[in-house]
N, C-alpha and C positions, 0 to 999 in steps of 0.2 A: 476694234471686233468683239462680240461677246465671247470667252471661251477662248480665245487663243492664246491668253498668257497660260491659263491651266495645260492647254495642248499638249506643251513640253513635256509632261509627267507620263502622257498616254501613248507612247507610240505611236507608228505610222498609221496605223488605221483609225486609232483615238483621234489622232491630229485632224483627218480627213473630216470626221463627224464631226467635232467640233468646230472646226472651221467653216464646215458646211452650214450645221446650226446656226453659228452666229451671222454669215452671211445671210441666211435666210430671215433672221430676225430682222437684221437692218433694212436689207433690201424690202422687205415686206412692209415696214415702219415708213420708210420711205416712198412709197406709193400707195400708203393709206391703208394697206392690206393686213397689217400686226395685228391689229385690235387693240394696240397701247399695251400690250405684255411686254415685261422685260425678260422673260424664260423662252429661250428657242424651242427647248420641248413644247410649249403649249401652243406653238404655232401651228395651224393647220399645214398638213403635206401637200393636200390636193386640193389646187385652185377649183375655188365655187363655181368658175363660169370659166368660158373662152376669155371673155374680157379681162378678168381676174389675171389669167395667164399673159396675157398680152401685156396688162401693165406691170407685171412683175419683170419680161423681158426688156419692157422699155428701160428698166432701173439697172437689168444686168448684162444687157449687148448693145450694140450698136442700133439697134429695132428689131423688134419682131418680124419672124416671117411667120406664114404658114404651117411651114414645116417643124419649125422649132415651136411654135404654140402646140401644134399636136403632139411633140416631144414631151412638151412640159406636161401636159394633159395626161400622157400615158404614163409620163415615169413618177409624176408628181417633183415639190420643190427640193427635197434633200438628194434624191437619187441623180436628179439632173444637174445640181452642183457639184455633186462627189465625181459625175460624169465628167464634167468641166475641169474641175482640178486636177484630174488624171491624165487630159490631154495633153500629150508634147507640146512645147512650146517652140516655135516657128522665131526664126532669128531675122532679125532685120540686117545685122551685118553678113548673113550669109546672102540676102537679097542685094546687099551693096556690093559684096566680092564677086558675085555674076555680073551684073552691070559692068563694075569695073573692068572685069576680065573682057567683056564684048567689046566696051569703049575703046579700049587698049590695042584689042586685035585690028580695029579696024584705023586707030589713030592713037601710036604709042607716046604721042604728047600729051594726050589726053587722059583725064580721070573720070569718074565717079565724082558726083556731089551732092550738095546739100537737098537739091530735088529729088534723088535718087532715096534718100531716108524720107522725104515726103511721101513718094510713091510707094513707099514700102508700108508704110504706116497706114495709107490709105487703102491699098490692098489687103492687107491685114484685116482692118477695121471692117469692111465693107464683104470679103469672102472668107475669113479665117474661119476655122474650126472651133477654135478655144476663145469664143467671144467675152467669156465672165474673164477670164486672164485680160484679153485687150482692154476691155471696158475699166477694169481697176488699174492696170498699168497707165490707161490715160488720166484717171484721175490722180494717179500718182503724180504724172508729169505736171500736173496744175500746182502741185504743190511744192515739188522738189524739181525748180525750174533752172535747164538752163534754156539759151533761144538762139536757133541758126539767123536772126537777125544781127547778132552778135558774129563779126566777121572773123574774128579769133575761133570760136566755135564753128563757124560754116568751114572755114580752111581744114578743121579737122572732122569731116563730114562721116567718115568711118567710125571714128572717136563716137559721134551723137548717135548715130547707129546702135553701137556698141551700151551706150547709156540707158537707151529705151528699151533694149534687152535685159539690160542689170534691172529697172524697174519691174519687168515682166515677171523675171524670175524671183523676185522677192514679192508678188502681189499676193502670194497666200502665206505669207511666212511670218515670222517675227520681227515686229517693228524695229527692235533694236538691232536688229541685223539688216535690216533696209538701210536705216540713219547711218550707220559705218558703211555700208557698201556704197553708197551715193557721197557721204563725206570722202572718201578713199579714192574716187572714180575720176580719173585725169580730167575728164569733161568737166566736172563740176571744179577744179582746180581751177581750168583756163577760164571758165565763166566768172568766175570769184577772183580772179587773178592772186589765189594763193599759190601756185605751183610754183616748186620751186623758192618758195618763203624759206629764210634762214631760222634754224630753230633757234629758241631762245638760250640764250646763255645766262645761267642764272648768276 
């Protein structure tokens, strides 16, 4: 993302402005609306039309709605992105825990499972208020992959929910921090089978 690396020097509000500017340039370039400019400051902040706002939301969310299109037209791109970055992150693990409590109250021999992780994902993707975070986290999940098709990962479905939360927590942050969080997450260790590997003996 353009500007994210220098954002560490800018303070919290400066980071938000830098991330928002970089995201805006990337999103508009991806949908053909950036005019080929490499500078986030050169990107127009106001959608040229309703269709432009919807094209932007197609990239930034799981799909434009009339209400969100109106919001982008009213706020402009940067303010909309800033607003999205500031929204609290809902946790897949909270959903899994609530489902597990309900299931165990009915039958103590059963627990929530990978279906509840998938249901939580779709609930947030379809109805989540923090659409930009959810869309970025989904993109990251296609790069830093674990799979519920793997029986070991599926067995630890609460951990898989936590892994998705980790990607979302780093959706707007520093790439180096994201790499470390992914590499250290137990579910990546299980998926890549390096959990409990012995340290090198020089």
